[in-house]
C-alpha positions in Angstrom: -1.8 -16.3 -22.0 -0.2 -15.0 -18.9 -2.1 -12.7 -16.4 -0.5 -9.3 -16.1 0.3 -8.5 -12.4 0.5 -5.0 -11.0 1.8 -4.5 -7.4 0.6 -1.4 -5.7 2.8 -0.5 -2.7 3.4 2.5 -0.5 3.4 3.4 3.2 0.4 3.4 5.4 -2.1 6.1 4.3 -0.3 7.1 1.2 -3.3 6.7 -1.1 -3.0 3.1 -2.5 -6.7 2.2 -2.2 -7.8 5.5 -3.7 -5.6 4.8 -6.7 -6.9 1.3 -6.9 -10.5 2.5 -7.0 -9.6 4.9 -9.9 -7.9 2.0 -11.7 -10.8 -0.3 -11.3 -13.3 2.3 -12.5 -11.0 2.8 -15.6 -10.7 -1.0 -16.2 -14.4 -1.5 -15.9 -14.9 0.4 -19.1 -12.5 -1.9 -21.0 -12.7 -5.5 -22.0 -11.0 -8.1 -19.8 -11.2 -10.0 -16.5 -9.7 -8.2 -13.5 -9.1 -9.8 -10.1 -8.0 -7.8 -7.0 -5.9 -9.2 -4.2 -5.8 -7.1 -1.1 -3.7 -7.5 2.0 -4.7 -6.0 5.4 -2.5 -6.0 8.5 -5.4 -6.5 11.0 -8.1 -9.1 11.4 -10.8 -6.7 10.0 -11.3 -5.9 6.3 -11.6 -2.1 6.0 -10.2 -1.0 2.6 -11.8 -3.9 0.8 -15.3 -2.5 1.5 -14.3 0.5 -0.6 -14.1 -1.7 -3.7 -17.7 -3.0 -3.7 -19.7 -2.1 -6.8 -16.9 -2.3 -9.3 -18.0 -5.8 -10.4 -14.6 -7.5 -10.1 -13.7 -10.4 -7.8 -11.7 -9.4 -4.7 -9.6 -11.8 -2.7 -8.6 -10.6 0.8 -5.7 -11.7 2.8 -6.0 -10.5 6.4 -4.0 -10.5 9.7 -0.5 -10.5 8.3 1.8 -9.2 5.6 2.2 -11.0 2.3 5.8 -9.9 2.2 6.7 -12.2 5.1 4.3 -13.6 7.7 1.7 -14.9 5.2 3.7 -15.0 2.1 2.6 -18.6 1.6 -1.0 -17.4 1.6 -0.2 -15.1 -1.2 1.1 -18.0 -3.3 -2.0 -20.1 -2.5 -4.3 -17.1 -3.1 -2.8 -16.6 -6.6 -3.1 -20.3 -7.4 -6.7 -20.1 -6.4 -7.3 -17.1 -8.5 -5.7 -18.7 -11.6 -7.8 -21.9 -11.1 -11.1 -20.1 -10.5 -10.8 -17.3 -13.1 -8.9 -16.5 -16.4 -7.8 -13.0 -15.4 -6.2 -10.6 -17.8 -5.0 -8.4 -14.9 -4.3 -9.2 -11.2 -4.0 -6.1 -9.0 -2.2 -6.7 -5.7 -2.4 -4.0 -3.0 0.1 -4.7 -0.3 0.0 -3.5 3.3 1.7 -0.2 4.0 4.7 -2.0 5.7 5.4 -4.5 2.9 8.8 -4.8 1.2 7.9 -5.2 -2.5 10.8 -7.4 -3.4 9.5 -10.1 -1.1 6.2 -10.0 -2.8 8.0 -10.5 -6.1 9.7 -13.5 -4.5 6.3 -15.0 -3.8 5.3 -14.5 -7.5 8.3 -16.4 -8.6 6.9 -19.6 -7.1 7.5 -22.5 -9.7 3.8 -23.2 -9.9 3.0 -19.6 -10.7 5.6 -17.8 -12.8 4.7 -19.6 -16.1 1.2 -18.1 -15.7 2.0 -14.6 -14.4 3.7 -11.6 -16.0 4.8 -9.0 -13.6 4.0 -5.7 -15.4 5.4 -3.5 -12.7 5.6 -2.2 -9.1 3.8 1.1 -8.6 4.7 2.9 -5.4 2.5 5.6 -3.9 4.5 8.2 -1.9 2.8 10.6 0.5 4.6 13.8 -0.4 3.4 15.5 2.8 5.1 12.9 5.1 8.0 11.4 3.1 10.8 13.6 4.3 9.9 12.9 8.0 9.3 9.2 7.4 12.6 9.0 5.5 14.6 10.8 8.2 16.7 8.6 10.6 16.3 11.5 13.1 12.5 11.3 13.3 11.9 7.6 12.3 13.3 4.3 13.5 15.7 2.4 11.3 13.2 -0.3 10.2 10.7 2.3 9.1 13.3 4.2 7.1 14.4 1.0 5.5 10.8 0.1 4.5 10.1 3.6 3.1 13.3 3.6 1.0 12.8 0.0 -0.3 9.3 0.9 -1.5 10.8 3.7 -3.5 14.0 1.8 -4.7 12.1 -1.2 -6.1 9.4 0.8 -7.8 9.0 0.8 -11.6 6.7 3.9 -11.4 6.4 6.4 -8.6 3.4 8.6 -7.6 4.1 11.6 -5.5 0.6 11.8 -4.0 -1.0 14.4 -1.8 1.1 17.0 -3.5 -1.5 19.7 -2.6 -0.5 19.3 1.1 3.0 20.6 0.6 4.6 23.8 -0.7 6.2 23.8 -4.2 9.7 24.0 -2.7 9.0 21.0 -0.3 7.6 19.0 -3.2 10.7 19.6 -5.3 12.9 18.3 -2.4 10.7 15.2 -2.1 11.0 14.6 -5.8 14.8 15.1 -5.7 15.1 12.6 -2.9 13.0 9.8 -4.5 14.8 10.4 -7.8 18.1 10.0 -5.9 16.9 6.7 -4.4 15.5 5.5 -7.7 16.8 7.4 -10.8 15.1 4.8 -13.1 11.4 5.0 -12.3 9.2 7.7 -13.9 7.7 10.1 -11.3 4.2 11.4 -11.5 3.0 14.2 -9.2 -0.6 13.5 -8.2 -3.5 14.7 -6.0 -5.9 12.0 -4.9 -4.1 9.6 -7.2 -5.2 11.4 -10.4 -3.1 10.4 -13.4 -3.3 9.1 -16.9 -4.0 5.5 -16.0 -2.8 4.2 -19.4 0.6 5.3 -18.3 0.2 3.1 -15.2 -1.0 0.1 -17.2 2.0 0.4 -19.6 4.5 0.6 -16.8 7.8 -1.2 -17.6 9.8 -3.4 -15.4 13.1 -1.7 -14.6 14.2 -3.2 -11.3 16.4 -6.0 -12.6 17.9 -3.7 -15.3 18.6 -1.1 -12.6 20.3 -3.7 -10.4 22.6 -4.8 -13.2 23.5 -1.2 -14.0 24.3 -0.5 -10.3 26.6 -3.5 -10.3 28.4 -2.4 -13.5 28.3 1.3 -12.7 26.3 2.1 -15.8 23.1 4.2 -16.0 20.8 5.4 -18.6 19.1 3.7 -21.5 15.5 2.7 -22.1 13.5 0.7 -19.6 13.4 -3.0 -20.5 10.6 -5.2 -19.4 11.8 -8.5 -17.8 9.9 -11.6 -16.8 9.6 -12.8 -13.2 10.8 -16.1 -12.0 14.6 -15.5 -12.2 15.4 -15.8 -8.5 19.2 -15.4 -9.1 18.5 -12.0 -10.5 16.3 -11.1 -7.6 19.1 -12.1 -5.3 21.3 -9.7 -7.2 18.7 -7.0 -6.7 18.7 -7.5 -3.0 22.5 -7.5 -2.8 22.9 -4.5 -5.0 20.6 -2.4 -2.9 22.3 -3.4 0.3 19.3 -5.3 1.6 20.4 -7.1 4.8 17.9 -9.6 5.8 19.4 -9.8 9.2 18.1 -6.4 10.0 14.6 -6.4 11.7 11.8 -5.5 9.3 9.2 -2.9 10.1 6.5 -5.6 9.9 8.1 -7.4 12.9 7.6 -4.4 15.2 4.1 -3.4 14.0 1.1 -4.2 16.1 -2.6 -3.9 15.2 -5.8 -4.2 17.1 -9.5 -3.6 16.3 -12.3 -2.1 18.3 -16.0 -2.8 17.6 -18.3 0.2 18.3 -21.4 -0.6 20.4 -23.4 2.5 19.3 -23.2 6.0 17.7 -20.5 8.5 18.8 -20.4 12.2 19.0 -18.9 13.4 15.7 -16.9 16.3 17.1 -15.4 14.3 20.0 -14.5 11.5 17.6 -12.7 13.8 15.2 -10.8 15.3 18.1 -9.9 11.8 19.3 -8.4 11.0 15.9 -6.4 14.2 15.8 -5.1 13.5 19.4 -3.9 10.0 18.7 -0.2 9.6 19.7 2.5 9.6 17.0 3.2 5.9 17.5 -0.3 5.2 16.0 0.7 5.2 12.3 -2.7 4.5 10.9 -6.3 4.3 12.1 -9.3 3.5 9.8 -12.7 2.1 9.9 -16.4 2.8 9.9 -18.4 4.6 12.6 -21.9 6.0 13.1 -22.3 9.6 14.2 -25.2 10.6 16.4 -27.9 12.1 14.3 -26.6 10.7 11.0 -28.2 8.0 9.0 -25.2 6.8 7.0 -22.0 5.3 8.2 -18.9 7.5 8.3 -15.7 6.1 6.8 -12.6 7.5 8.6 -8.9 7.5 7.7 -6.2 8.8 10.0 -2.4 9.3 9.6 -0.1 11.3 11.8 -0.9 14.6 10.0 -4.2 13.9 8.3 -7.8 13.0 9.2 -10.4 12.3 6.6 -14.1 11.6 7.3 -16.7 11.0 4.5 -20.1 9.4 4.3 -20.3 5.7 3.3 -23.8 4.6 2.2 -23.0 0.9 2.1 -24.2 -0.5 5.5 -22.4 -3.8 4.8 -19.3 -2.9 6.8 -19.2 -3.4 10.6 -18.8 -0.4 12.8 -15.2 -1.0 13.6 -11.9 0.9 14.1 -8.5 -0.6 13.3 -5.3 0.8 14.7 -1.8 0.2 13.4 1.4 1.3 15.0 4.3 0.4 17.4 4.2 0.2 21.2 0.4 0.9 21.3 -1.2 1.6 24.6 -4.3 -0.3 23.7 -6.2 0.4 27.0 -5.7 4.1 26.8 -6.7 4.3 23.2 -9.9 2.3 23.9 -10.7 4.5 27.0 -10.3 7.7 25.0 -12.4 6.2 22.2 -15.2 5.1 24.6 -15.3 8.7 25.9 -16.7 9.7 22.4 -19.9 7.8 22.8 -22.9 10.0 22.4 
């Protein structure tokens, strides 16, 4: 029996890990073996710590992107999972800068595709940032390309963080993603809340959509296809105008981590996060506030800061920064000014 594979994609900070947590809580109540494969850009594992306690094996691939720089590690990781477990489901959470079609390419490895059944690509879209990220006037070309590919290749779309935008802005986002991908069902969500059965029953539509684009046809029911047909994937890339000569977003992204040496002032640290420059696309980690007993998990994107208690003292006190053209020395100096 083949293991059903679900790919969770979406830009940095869109809510993939939150959705993954809800999905694991749901699957824990059902029969079946589940294995999670998580990919982090930096050398430190941040999001994986959020998955402790669900009782499922978690394989972590760090310091690279499974869509390109460590694609071989994805193949080897999946081979290891298949040899060590008999999973019914494999959930793959990509980095926020991954191109999902390259992840599909890795799944099509001859040693894998007889044992894997790609159920679908689920893309989480941050409704509060999508229009800016998708604009060539406010974002560089490689970023726009990545954002659009994550939508174009999806078999199911979640417009997440819908509570952070007006009804009119939400309709504009919905119209744009439907223009980019008229085939995928769209679910409007807050904190990734949705009927998870609908996610698990997602149907593969990417290959059918590509063939219809080539022939000029649209419509008809979604048809699930099996992976492993590289020629069709090539058609998908060609039909969507994917030019591999263009620089990918991953190639221009940098990351670095900072290990805290003690507690920080909570107010200063929150101000530090809000004041991070726009070229810091994502910051996340664990920190100890002066006067608090539990660690604080923090998440930052360019228009959002989230801080919440995290009782598991397993994680290191560390901050990870992801962006382009980062002034590492200044960021660290500003961060060190937060020490209590």
